[in-house]
N, C-alpha and C positions, 0 to 999 in steps of 0.2 A: 489736503495734500494731493489728491487726485487732480484737482484743478491746476495746482502748481506744476505737477509733472507734465500735464498736457501743454501748459504754457512753455515749459522748458523744451519739450519736443519740438514745438513750433519754432522756437528760436534756434534750435539746433540746425534746422534746415536753412536758416537765414544767415547764421554767423558761426564760422568755424572757430575752434580753439586756436589761439594765436601761436604759430610756429613757422619758422622758415626751414626747419631741419627735416630732411627726409628720414633720418633715423627715428625721430619722434613720431612721424606718420606710420612707420613700420611698427613701432611699439604699441600702437592702438590695437594691434592684433596679437593674439597669443603667439609666443615665440615658437611653439611647436607646430603652428599652422603654416603650411606652405601656401603662399599667396601666388596665384597664377600670374605670370608675367613679371614676377619680382624675385631677384636672387639677393641673398645677403650672407655675409660671414664676418667674423671678428678675428683679430689677432692682437696679441699683447707685446708691447715693446718695453721690456723690463728696465732697460738702461735709463729711460726717462719716465718710468711708471705711467705709460700711456696705453690706452685702449683704442685701437683703430677699428672702425666699423665701415664696411663697404656695402652699400645698397645699390643694386643695379635694376633699373626699370627697363625691361627689354621689349615690351610690346604695348599695344593700345589697351589691352585688358589691365595690365599693371599700371599704366598711366591713369586710367579711370579709377581704379581702386585706391591708389595712393594720392591722387590729386596733384601729381608732380609730372613734369615733362619726362619723356624717355631719355635715359642717359645714366651716367654713373655719379654717385654721391659718396665721397670719402670723408669720414668724420674722425678727427683726432680729439681724444678726450684725455686731459691730464690736469691735475691741480697745479703743476709746474708752469702751465701756460700763463697763469695769472701773474706770478712773481718769479722772475728768473734772473740769475746772474748771467753775465755775458756768455760764459761757456755753455750754459743751458740753452740760452737763446740760439746760439749757433747750432747746437745739436738738434733742437726742435726745428730750426730752419732747414737743416739738412734732410730731415724726414719730410718736411713740406716740399722741398725741392724734388725728392724722389717720387712723391705722389703726383706732383705736377708732370714729371716726365712720364709716369705711368699712364696718366689720364690723357696725355697728348701724344702717345707713342705712334699713332698713325698719321700725325700731321707733319707736313713738310714746312718747317719754320725757318724763315730767313730774317724776319723782322717782327717785333712785338710792341704793342701799345699797352701800357699799364695805366689804368684809370682808377683814381682814388675817389670813390663816391661818398657823398655825405656832406654835412655841414660842419666846417672847421670851427665854428663858433659855439657849437653845442657838443660838449665833451663826449657823451655816449654815441654820438653820430660822427665823431671826428676820426674814426679809425682809418677810413680810406685816405683822406687828405694827409694825415700824419704819416701813413705808410709811404705815400707818394714822395714825401720830402727826403726819404732815405734810399730811394731807388737810384742806382747808378746808370745814367743815360749815356748812350753812344749814338752813332749814326744809324744803328739798327734797332735801338731800344729807345722808345719814346714814352713819355710820362706826362700825365695831366691830372688836375683835380678841378673838375668843371663846376664845383659848388652846387647849390640848389636853386630852385626857381625863385625863392624869396630874395636871394642874393644877386642873381643875374637877370631876372626877368625872362629867362629862356629855359625851356625844358632841357633836362640833362641829356635826353636822347638826341635832341636836335643838335646840341653842341658836339656830342661824340660822333654823330653821323657825319657832320661837316668835316671833322678832323679825319675820320676814316677815309672819306672820299678824297682827301688831299694826300695823305701819306701811304694809303693802301697797305696796312700791315697784314701779315699772315695770321696773326693771333692777337686776341685781345684778352687781357687779364683784368678783371674788375674786382676791387676790394670794397666791401661794404659792411656796415653793422647790421646784425640780424635780430630777430626776436625768437625766443624759445618758449616752450611749454613747461619745461622742468626747471625749477629754480637752480638746481645744482649744476646745470649746464651754462649758466650765465658766466661769461668770461673765462670758462674752462674748456671751451670746445671750438675747434676750427673745422669748418666744412669747406671742402673743395668739390666743385661740380663742373661738368662740361656742358651744362644745359643753359648757361647764361643766368641772368638775374633780373627780377622786376623790383626796382628800388621802392622801398616803403611797403611792400606787400605784407610783411609780417605784422604790421600795426594797422593794416586796413587802408593805407594811403597809397593806393596803386598808381604807378606811373607807367609809361610805355616801357615794355620789356626790352632788355639789352640781350640779344641772342643772335644765333646764326641766321635765323629767318628774317629778322628786322635789320640787321647790319651787314649781312652778306659775308661775315667772317666768323670763324669759330670763337666763341666767348667762354672763357674759363672764369668762374666766379669763386672768390675766396671770401668767406664771411665768418664773423664771430658773433654769437648772441650777446648783446649788450643790455637788453631790457627784457623784462617779463611783465605780463599784464597783472594789474591788481587783482583781477578775478582769479588768476591762477594761485596767488598767495592765499586768498580766502579759501579757495577750493582745497588746497593742500592742508591747510590748518583744519578745516572741517572734516576732511578725509581722516586725518589722524584722530580727531575727536570721535567720529563715528566708529572707527575701528576699535577704539578703546571701549566705547559704550556697547558695541555689538557683542563683546565678550561677557557682558553682564546679562545673566539670564532674564528674559522677559522685560528687557529695557525698552520702553516705547519709542525712544528716539532712534536707537540702533535698529529696531525692527522696521521703523517707518521708511528707512532708506535701503533696505536689503534688496529690493527689486529694481533699484536704479542702476543704470550703467554708469561708468565714469563720466562719459560725455554728458549724460542727462543731469548728473549731479553738478557738474561744472556749469552748465547752462542755468540751472536753478539758482546756484549761489550768485552767478553773475546777475540774474534777474533781481535778486534781493539788494544788490548794490544801488546806491543812489545814482542819479544821472551825472552828478559831479565826479563820481569816482569810478564809474563802470568803464571808462576809457583811460583810466590811469595806468601808466607804465612806470616800473620801478627799476632802478639801476644801483649797483653797489656804491657805498659812500666814498670809497677811494678810487672811483672810476678813472680819474685823471692819470693816476700812477699806472693803473692797469692798462689803459689805452696806450700809453707810452711804451710799455713793455711789449704788448701784443703787436704794435706797429713795427717794432724792431725785429721781432721773430718773423713776421710775414715778409718784411723787406729782405732779411737775410735769405729766406727761402726763395724769393723771386730773383734776387741778384745771383744766387748760386745757379738757379735754373737757367736764367738767361745766359750766363757765362758758359755753362756746359752745353747748352743746346746750340748756341750760336758760334761756338769756338771752332 
């Protein structure tokens, strides 16, 4: 067991637990611990049974600790995000609109480019392109779905950079599918951030980042976790088993894991997976219906935001 733990520690330095959510990075630390350079708070929206968490990384120390760029991260969590009637979609869209206004309050916005990132042919990755179809475009509101490298032969960044150089928008809003660490956040969470986005980062498929530094324009990213790694599901199952066994006095299996941190246990369980399954990602069986619903919620929010900001 000692050798396995040593191996897990080595892998921990090489490979992080898959997540795109700043909220989940914050949850690696005890809630009562104040992290230097990081501010966070929560608020409940009872009308839609939604919990909103705001995480702000304010300096380089916070950036280093969290592994995320300096900026604001707003997370909307609600089971109603998965399946909604039109009235609920519009209500959730209104909250999204308000958060977009909050996170861009210091910007002087006269034109907006909306970018639907992802592969329209792969349902869990089709959130961006499907959202783009429902955006209402005008002379000051531009929209595009650039596809992926395998479809166009061009890097997404290069396509967007070319468009930005031609239309010169004041703000870019990018929509993409994300990866989460916690199974319960799959398709029930929307993250809004003013730090931009790196397509594919959550599953280890890094592309060139879309942010203010690379594009010269403020980039707001809206994302929903659509997949979770197979190792996470194994880890959560084993965690529950270990928790039960640890309550049994002198149980050797429960005692064997008592000195492991959550990250070390995750890495160990991932180590035990075969090569064929260690990079497996899982999505809900009714993901097509969920993506349709989510894309409409996000489109409502963006359309309301554009109308109110540019009116």
